[in-house]
N, C-alpha and C positions, 0 to 999 in steps of 0.2 A: 504493500500500500504506500509506504513512504517513498519508494523509488518512483512509483507512478505519480505521486504528488510532486516530487522534485522535477520530474520530466515535464509535468504540466506547468510548474512555476517557470521553468526556462522557456517553454513555449509562450507563455503569457507575456513575460517581460521582453521577449524578442518581437512580439507583435504589437504591444501597447506600451504607452508611457505610464508606468506604474510609479506613483510618487510616494505612497505611504504603505505601511504594513496593512492598514485597514482596507485600502484599495485592493491589495493583493489578496487578502482574505475574502473579500467580496467576490473577486473574479474566480477564486477557487470554489467558493460556494456555488456560483453560477455553473461551474463545470462539474458539480456533483460531489465535491469533497467537503466533508463536515470538519471544519477547522476552527481553532480559536486563534486569537491574536498571539498567544504564547507559542503555539505550534508554528505559526508563520515566522515568528521571531527566531525560533530555533532553526527553522529551515533556511532562513536568510544567512545565519551564521554558518551552517553546514555547507551551503552552496557557495559561501564566500562572495555574496552579492555586495556590490558597492553602489553608492549613488553617484551618478555622473550627470553633468549638465548637457542637455541636448542643444540643438541649433536654435531653438526658440528661447533658451535661457531657463527652461524648466528642468528640475531635477527628476531623475528616474532611476530605478534599479537596473543594474547591468551585471552581467557575469564577467568576472575577470579571470583570465587564464594565467596560470603560473608560468607557462612557457613565455608568454608575452612579457610578463614582469621581469623574467631573467634577461630577455633581450633588451628591454627598456633600461634596466639597471646597467647593463654593459654599455649601451649606447650613451647613457647619462655620464658614465665615467669618461668615455672617449670625448664626449661633448665638452665636459668641464676642462679637459686637458688640452683641447685643440681650438676652442673658440677664442679669438683674439679681441673682437669688437662686435658690437651690434648697434644699429641705429635704424630709425624709420625715416622714410621720405614719403610724406603723405600717407597713403594706405599700403605702402610697401615696406617690408623690413629687410634690411641688408645685414647678413651675418658674415663676418670675415673670420676665416679659420687658417690654421697652418696648412701648408701645401698638402694636397691629396686627402684632405679631411672633410671637405665640404659635403660629400655624399653621405658620410656617417652623420654629420650634423643635420642634414636634410631628412634623413631617415628618422632621427629622433623627433624632430619637429613634426613630421608626418604621423608618427606613432602616437602623438598626443591627441589625435583625432578631434581637433578643435573645429567646430562648425564654422567659426568665423574665418578660417583659412580657405581661400579659394584654390590655392595651389602653390607649389614651390618648384624651383629650378636650381640645381646645383652644378657648379663648375668645378674647378680644381680647388680653389680656396675661397669661394664666395657662394653664398646661398641667397637667392631672392625669394621672398615669401610674399605673395599677394594676399592681402586681407580685404574683407568686405567694406571696412571703413577705417578712417584714420584713428579713431578712438581705440579700436581693437588692435591696430598696429602698435600704438603706444603701450597698451596692456601687454602685448607679446614681448616687446622690448624689455619692459620691466621684469616680466617673468624669466626671460633668458638671462638678464643681468643677475637676478636673484639666484639662478641656477649656477652660474659660473663664479660667483663670489663666495 
């Protein structure tokens, strides 16, 4: 029963933006599972669900995969060691890296899955990141500076 419930939870959060445990419990009840908020809370811990912000700015439960975390941690270490400077020009962020490191930096930026990023291009030592507006570009610059300091 628990494995069926867990599979249903994953299905639900992949299809809908579920913001609260109560929302998840309600969806499970609609799917025929008799659950309490305490059961849903334990399931969230067991499945290692986290809340992430979607492109609309709303928070939702998401499944985080350990493999992705390992890769992100490794990329973060490379990023911290190789990024030299970062600035924004209007809604574009320019990241300067050591030679041959721009692709790794771009991979980390892309792995952040930020909805405000329209796309990125990496050369040998420079990454261009196009954001949807200037405010988001400033926020990304601050986030990158916080990461490398």
